[in-house]
N, C-alpha and C positions, 0 to 999 in steps of 0.2 A: 504494500500500500504506500502511495506517495504521501508525504506529510508536508503541510504548509510550513510548519516549523519543525526543525530537527536539530537537536544538539548532538554532534558527533563526539563520542568519547573514545579516545585512542588509548589503548591499554598497553602498559609497559610492565605488566606482571604484578601489579599491586593486589594485595588481599582485599583492598577496599573498592576495587573498580565497580563491582555491582552496586555498591552503596551510592556511588556518584550517580549512576543511572536512576536509582530509586529516588534520590533527593530531587533530581530534575523532574521526574515524572510526578512526584508529589506536588510539584508546583504547576501541574497540568500542562507541562511542555513535554513533547515526545523526545526521547533520546535513545540512541543505540550504541552498542560497544563494537569496536573493530580493533583488530590487531595493529600494532605499530608497523606491520609490514604492508599496510594498505597503500595502494599506489595513488599517485596524484590524480590520475584519471578517475579512479573509483570515488575519490573525495569530491571531485567536480560533479560526478554523476549524482552523488547523494545531495549535493547542493546544500550544505549545512548552514544553519542560521548562526551557529557558533561552534567552537571546538574546545573540548577540555582534554588536556593531556594528564593521564593518571600518574600516580606514584609508581614506585617499583623498588625491588629489593637490592638492585645492584648500584655500583658507582658508575657515573657517566664515563669514567676513564677505563673501566674494565674492558679488555679486548673483546669480550663477547657481549658487551652491554647493548641492550636494544636501542636502535637508532630510528630516525625518521627522515623521510625525504624533505629536504629544506624547502622545496617549492610549496609543500603543504603549509609551512609556517608563513609563507609570503602571500598566501591566498587572502583575498580581501574580506575576511570575516573576523569577528572578535575571537581571541584565543585566551584561555586560562590554563596556566601550567600549575600542577599541584605537586609539591615535593620533588620527586625525580623529574616530573614534567617541567618544573621551574628551572632545575639545574640544566636540563637538556636545552631549554630555550636560551639560557645564559651562555652555554658553550657554543651553540649554533650561531649566536649573534656576536660572538667575539668577547664575551666576558670571561671571568675566571672562577672555577670551582675547585675547592681543595678539601682534603680530608680534615674533619674537625678534630681538635684535640679531645674535646668532650663530646661523645656521641649523644645527641639530644633525643631522648625517648620519653614520652609521657607528657604530662601537663606543663605548659609554659604560659607566660603572660605576653599578650600582643600589645606592643606600644605603638600607637598610630603616630607617625611623624609628619604626615602631610595629608591634605584632603584628597579624597579619591572617590570616584563613582562606585568602586568596588566595596568601599567601607562606609557608604552612606548610612547614617543612623546606627552604626556599629559602636558600641560602648568602648571607650579607651580602656586599656589594661584588662580586657576580658581574657578568659582562659581559652587556650587552643591546644590541640593535640599534635605533638611532634613525633616524628619517627624517621630520623636520618643520621647518616654518618658523615656526609659531605656537607659543605655549606658554601655560599657565594662569598668570594673575597673581592671581586672586582666587577662592577656593573658593565654590561655591554653599552655601547654608545647609543644615546637617545633614550635610555631608561633612567628612571629615578626611584629612590627608595620611598615607600609609603608606609612601611612598618618594620619594626625590629623587635627582637626578644633578647633575653640575657645572653644566650649563647649564639644567637644569629643576628649580627649587626645588620645584615641584609635579609630580612624575613619576608618582605613583600615588596614587589616592584611593579612598575607600570610604564608603558610607552603609549601615550594617548594617540600619538600620530599613527602608529602601526596598529592601535587597538589591541595591544598584547598586555596581559596581566599575569602575575605569578605569585604563588604563596608557598612558603617553606613548610607550612603545617597542613593538616587534613581537615578542611571545612566540612567534609561529608560525614565525619563520625560524630556520634552524639556527645563525646567529651568536649568538642569545640563548642563553647557556649553560644556563640553568635553565628555558627556555621550555616544555618538555614538562611539567615539574613544575607550572608556573603554570597551564597549561591544564587539566591533570589536577585540580589543586586546585579550579578553577572548576567542573569537571564533577562531581567526586565529593564535595567538601567543602561546596560552595555549592549546586549544583543537585541534589545527592543522587542522581546517576545510578547505575545498577547496572552498566552496561557489558556488556549481554548481546546486543549486535548483532553476531553472528558469522556466518561463512559457513554453519555447521551449521544455525543457527536460520533463516537466510535461505532455505536449500534447503527445509527443512521447511515453513515458512510459504508459500513460493511454490508448492510442489506442491499444498498444500491449497487455496490461493487459485485456482490454475488449474483444478483438479478441479471445485471448486464453480462456477466461472464458466462453464466449457465444457460440462460435463455429457457428453452423448453426441455432441455436434456434431463435425464433421470440421475438422481444422486443417491448414494448409499452411505450409511454411517454406522460404524461399529460402536454400539452403546455399551459401555462397561458398567454404567450406573454411577460412575464417579462424576464429580462436578464439571470437569473440563469437557468431556464428551457430551454430557447432557446439555450444558449451556450452548455448546457449539451446535448441537442438533436443533435446539429451540431457535437459535439465531438463523440457521439455514432455512428452517421451516417457515420463519417469518418472510424470508426472501422468496422461496419457491413453492411453498405450500405442499400439496399432495405429491409432488414429484420427488419428495424425499422419503426413502424407506430406511428405517433403522433396524439393525440386527443385533440382538442381545444373545450372547452365547454364555450359558451357565457352565463354567469350567469345572464345577465341583470344588473350586478353591476359594469360594466366597465366604464371607462371614455368616454367622447364624441367621437363617431365614432371609438372607439378604436378597437373593434372586426374586423371591415371591414379593417382597416389599417394593423392590425396584419396579417390577411389572405393574404393581398397583399405582405407583406414582406416574409411570409413563402413560398408563391407560386413563386414570381418573383425573389427574391434576394437569398433566402437560399435553394430553391428547396427541401423543406422538404415534405415528403409524409405524408399528414395530413387529418384528418376527422374533419369537422367543424359542431358543433351542437348548435342550438339556443334553450336553455332551460330556457330562462328568465321568462316565465310565471310560470313554476313550482317553481322556487326559490322565486319569489315574493309572490305567494300564500302561501307558507310555512312560509314566514317571517311576514305575516300579524299580526299586533298587538303585535309583540315580541320586547321588549325593552332591555332586559338584554344582555350585550355584549357577555358574554360567551355562552348564549343560541343561540344567532345569529350565532356565530362562529360554534357551534356544528351543527345547522340546515344546514348551508351552507356546512360544511365538509361532513356531512352524505348524503346530497342530491347529492353533487358532486360525492361521492364514488358510490352511487347507479346508476347514469347516466353513469359514466365512466365504471363501471363494465358491464353494459348492452351492451355498445359499444364494450368493449374489448372482450367480449364473442363471438362476431361475427367474430373475427380474430382467425384463427386456429393456434394451436401450440405455443401460447404465453407462455414463461417461465419467462421472466424478466420484471421488471418495472423500468424505469429511473426516478429518483427524483433529483431536484436541491438543496438538503439540503446543507446548509453552516455550517462552523465551529461555528459561533456565535449561530446558532440554537441548535447545539449540546451542547455548553456551557450553554446557557440559559435554555434549557429544562431539562438538568440533571446537576444541580448545582454542580460545582467542589468543593464547600465548604462542601459537605457532606450532610447538611440538605437542601433538595430541596424545593424551593418555586416556585410555578408556577405563573409568572407574567401574562402571557397569553399563551394560547396554540398555538403552531405553526401550520400553515396551510400547512402541507405536506399531502400526500394522506394517512393519518393514517388509519390503520386497513385493508387497501386494500390488501397488500401483503399476509397476513395470510389468509384472506377470499378467495382470488382467488388462493392461493397456488403459489404465485409468489416470485421469488428471487429479491432482490433489487440491482440496480446499482446506487450508489451515488458518482459520480466522484469528487464532490466538497466538500465532507464531511469534508475535512481537510483545506478548503480554506476560506479566508475572501472575501468579495464582490469585493474589488479592485483587488484581485488576479484573481478572475473569469473574471473580465473585461479584464485583460491582456491576459488570455487564449483566450477570444473571439477575441481579436486583432490578436493573433497568428493564429486563424482560419479564418481570413479575414471577420469577420462579420462587416457590415457597422458601422462606428463610431457613427452615430446618434442613432443607436439601442443600442450599447454598453453603451453609456452615459445616457441612460434613467434612470430616478429616480426610486428607488424601489417603488413597489406598493403592498399593502397587499393582501394576498390570498383571504380573504373575500370581497375584493374590497370596493366599496363605502358604503357597509352596516355598516362598522365600522367607516365611516366618517359622517354618519348621526346618531347623538346621539339620542337614543330612537327608536321608531318603524320606519320601512322602507316602503315607498309606491312609486308608479310611479311618483306622483307629486313631492315629495321631491327629488327623484332621478334626475328628469329633472332640478329642481332648482339648485341642487348641481353640476350637469354636466356642466350647462351653466356658473355658477360662476367660477368653477374650470378651465374651458377652458379659460375664460378671464384672470385669474390669471397666468396660465402657458404660454399662448400666450404672455402676457405682459413681463414675465420674459425672454422668448426667444428673443423677439424684443429688449429688453434692453441689450442683449448679456451677460447675467449673469447666464444662465441655468447651464452651466458646473461648475460654482463656488459653486453651491448649491447641497448638497447631496440629499435632498428631499424637495419638495414644494407641498402643496396641500391645499384645502379648507375643512372646517368642518362645517356642518350644525347643529346648536345647537337647543336643544328642548326648546328654549326660544323665546318668541315673545315680541317685545317692541313697544312702541308708536313712531310714526314718522309723518312727515308732507310731503305730496307730492302735489304740487300745493296748493290748499286751503283745501285739504281733509286730514283728520286724518287717518293714517294707523296703522295697528297692524300686524306686519309681523316678519319674522324670522331674527335672528342674525346669521351672517356668521363669522367664525373665519378663518383667514389665518395663515398658518404655513410654515416656511421655515427654514431649519437647515443646518449647515455645519458639516461634519463628515468624518472620514476615512473609518470606517467599520460599523457604526451604533451602536457600543457598547456604545460610548459616543457621545454627540452632543451639539453644541452651536447654539443658534438662529441666523439667518442671519440678519445683520444690513442693511436694505434697506435705500435708500435715502428717506427722508420724502415726496418729490414730487412724487416719484414712488408710494408709498402707497396711497397717496392722489388721484392720477390718477386712480389707480386700484379700489379703493373704489367707486369713482364717476361712473366709467364704470359699475361696478357690480350693484350698486343701481339703475342706470338709465336704464340698459338693462335687468336685471333679475327680473321679477315679483315675488314678494314673499319675497324679502329681502329689509329691510330698514335700516340696521345697519351692519357695517363691523368692526371687531376688529382684532388686530394682536397679536399673541401669542409670548411672550418673555420669555419662560421657556427653560432651558437647560436640557439635560439628562446626569446623574441624576440631580435633583430628579424626573423630569417628564419623561414620555416615549416620543418617537417621535410621534407616533400615539396617538389619544385621547382615543381610546378604544382598 
């Protein structure tokens, strides 16, 4: 989709790059991330309203330090360099960067030394977040200092003629007190953005775009029952009506009673034209004795494609496939840092479009999860559905570590149901991004009554997050965990020990597999 306003974020490997994009979008301005390897021509094609250069872990003088085409920096749009981005600007325009005697990490005080559009209404001596080992010692020609800190005599710079600004700290992180104001100043006072990228406008533009693209062709959608595919289906239905057919495949790897509940919502509340297929036996037979997580994902993905394809072929005139791909999937699957590392394969209907000669409709390819939820609200999808926690494509197969069978699935379903029901009853479901139980391939000794037991260990996981890119474990009241543990051990045969996972992402992932 072409955007009237687009802030291009060029990534140099910072752990905070996604945060920059979030902050810009929170101001209702569209932004997207690209690798520092982006070409000058690609930048011209994007036609950005402004450019932000991210931070990065390296020194600009490292032989393998990420670089950028100088022509991009001479393009006639406002530029803001953050940390490494500032140092790179300085180096490119003839200034001097040197290793700092004291590496500055953590909170510092920003002393404003000159008026600047970037710092309009920003309080002097506010706290900012530093994270750098190098610092500027000599300004490039045409630049002036607009801020300093104790350890960085050149902490913020500007060149109003070139419309280039740079800060040594990270305005995108919550620890920088006036960070939102600084980013907003760049967007609205320097780039002159209007901030009209809203879920309302997104829905309107998407419907028109899908209508024009699809015409009278038939479209199919794989409905998992999750938020992304459901909101995508409702959006596409608004555009093309009865020409959309949804297919829901019950893999047998869903949560307790989930397939039946989903069917009810699709039929009664969303009025989606859908086909419901129970394929649980096929999936379970193919997963028998398979323990490797990537193998499990591949078997599930391939089986899903096979069954989906079989059903789709029965519908005449299908030209398009709808997928609920999100922006984090795009970022994680094709690393913006250049060297791509697959953490785990994403469970979209991979391979199917080419195989069936279908064209893809991915309305949320540019959105984060919470933005999709806002679109869902705009489309009047019931709130209890919008607020559902994310659920992995391969389902409970990746929450049973090791091989999957019917017995383990029943144990996990019952335990997970107790956990989620307790969270809802405690009124904290909406405070948690994702909560679930994981059945471990570990058995431990226990005592029940006078008998010795040797049964499974269950791990509980609950995290808070904005978009799933980073996450912190949720701090339950000890009494809550104690009650849940008792209920699970007393009611679910096969579990005699419950543990709670207190790892954040990074370094851990949210799911265990």
